[in-house]
N, C-alpha and C positions, 0 to 999 in steps of 0.2 A: 504494500500500500504506500509506504514512504517513497519507494523508488518511483512509483507511478506518479505521485504528486510532483516530484522533482522533474521527471521527464516531461510531464505536461507543461510545467512552467517554462522549461527550456524550449519546448516546441512553440509556445505562445510568443516567446521573445523572438525566435527566429522567423516565424511566419509573419508577425506583426510588422517587421521591418519593411514590408512591401505595401503597407496601407497608407503611408503618408508621403506625399511628394516632397516635402521640405525637410525630411529627416536628415540629421547630421550625424554621420558615423564617426566614431573616435576610438583612439587607443589610450589606455590609462596604465600608468605604472607608479609605484610608490613603495613606501615601507610602513610597517605596522609596529606599534608598541602594544603588545597583547598581554592580557592577564585573565584571571578567572576568579569568580566568587565560589568558594567551597565551604559549605556549611550544612549543618543538620540541627535537630532540635536541641542539641547540647551546646551549640555555639558555632562560631565562624572560625575556620581553620586557615583561611587565606589572608589574614591580616598582615602576615609577614611575607606573603608572596610578592615577587618583584616582576616588573614588566620584562617581556622577552621580545627581542627584535625579530621581525619577520618581513615579508614583502607581499605585494599584490601586483597582479598583471592581468590585463584583459581588454575587452572591447565594450563599447557603449553605443547606444543609439538614442539621440535626442529628438523628441517629437515636439514641435512648437504648438502651444494651445492659443497663445496670444503673444503680444510683443513683450510681455513680462513673464509669462508663465510657460513652462515646458515640462514634459514628462520624460524621464531618462532611465530606462532599464539597462542592464548590463550583464555581462558574463565574465566573472573574475576568478582567478586562481589566488586564493588568499591564505597566508600562513599565520596561524594563531598559536596559542599556548600560554605558558607561564614559566617562571623560574622560582623554585623553592630553595631558599638559602640553606647552607650547611648548618646542622644542628647538633650540639653536644650538651649533654646535661646529665646530672646524677639523679636517678629515679629509683627509689626503694633500695638503695645500696648498690645499684647497678649503674653503669655508664651507658647512656643512650648516645650513639654516634651515628648520625645519618648524614650522607653526603649532599652536596648541592645537586639538585635535580632540575633538568631542563626538559620540558614537555613541548614538542612541536606537533601541531595538528594541521594538516593541509586540507583546504576545502575548495570545492567548486561552488561559487556563490552567485546568486542572481539578486541584485538590488533593484528595487522599484522606487526611484526617487522622484518627487515633485520638486521643481526648481523655480525660485522666484528671483528675477534679475532687476537690479537697480542700475540704470544707465547713467554713468557719470562722464559722458563724453567718449573718450577713447578707451575707457575702462568700465567694466561692469562688475558690480559686487553681487555675489550669488549667495543665496541661502537655500538649503535643501533639507528635505526630510522624507522619510518613507520606510517601508518594511523591507526586509531581506529574507531570502530563503537559501540555505546552504546545506551541502552534503559532504561529509568527511570522506576523503578517498585514501588517505594514508596518514601516518604519524610515527613519531619516534620518542622514546624516553632515553635520556642520556644523563649519566652521573659522572662526577669528577673523580670517582674511584670505585673499586669493586664494592658491590652492595648486594645483600641477600635478596632484595626485591627484584633483581634482574636475574643473574646467574652467578655462580660462585667465582667464575673466571671472566666475567664480562662487565663492561660499564655502560652498555646500551642495548636496547632491543626495540623491535617494532611495536607500536601500539596495537592492541586488539580492539577493533571497532565492531560493535554489534549490540544486540539487545540482551545478551546473557549476563548473568550476575558476575561471571568471571572476566568479562570484557572491561576495557578501560573507559571507553566512551560510546555513547550512541552516535549514529551517523548523522541523523537529522538535526539541524540547528536552524533557528529562525529568530528574528528580533527586529529592532528598530534602528534606523540611522538618523543622525542629525548633524549638519555641518554648515560650513561657509567657505567661500573662495573668492578668487579674483580672476576674471576672464579678460584677456587682452588679445583681440582678434581671434585666432584659432587655438590659443593656448590658455589653459586653465590651471591654476594652482589651488589646491583644496586641502582643507582640514576637516576631518569627520570623526564623530564618535559613534561606535556601534555597540549597542547593548543587547546581549543575547537574552531572549526570553524563554527559550527551550531548555528544559532540564536534560543535559546530556549525560547524566549519571545513569549507568545501567542497573544500579542497585534496586532491589525490590523494596527497600526502605523509602517510603514516599516522603519522609522528612529530610532525606539527604538530597541536596541539590548542587549541581555544577552548572555554572553559566559563563559563557564567554563574554569578554568586554575588550574592545579594541579601539585605540586611537590611530587613525590612518592619515598619513600625509601623502598627497598624490600630485602628479603632473599629467595633464591630459592634452591631447592634440586632436582637434576636430577637423574632419574632412567635409566636403560637400558645400552646402550653402554658407554664405558669409554670415557671421553672427549679427551684423547690423542691418541685415536685410529686413524690410518691413513685412510683417505678417499679413498674408492676404487670405481672406475667406473665399472658398470656392462657391 
């Protein structure tokens, strides 16, 4: 069912590119600062988690609604995750020694952003917001030293993605985007915050939740119609 929803959304993005004559296609690249919220009924465990660097790369299609409003879906490859710092402490007469852990999760993501533009002459200030749908395709857990949570002689392993209790993450993610940017001719520089609303924890404990959160910095280049072309109703 999850795969069908994702495939349907992807098909809608690809097919809809033929429905507007003034569509502006683009390419987008940038980097992410990703983290996660990790908590259950007993507390939040991610207070000391640190952001992890990642990247994003993909294509967009901007459909004008008016001179100020447009709708922009996209198809992006986005790297998320978090870093858990090294931990050492004495607990019950024993020493707890956990290494630094870096989690990398790679997604195919479809954002559906509405964009409002303020024309300041040769520069346009943009504000955008909208939902996104993402599907995890791969991932990796890496430690800075040998750790029992991986293997006795390894410091990294692939993430297990699925719906079983023994998996690391569920594949489906969705949430909300909000951001701003500056457009000069065909180039756009943007800053966006992505808040994951899907609980990607595969645990059967409904109180345990894992949610992605990402700050993205991007650079886009738009092909096709000029950005200052007057919108014309047919």
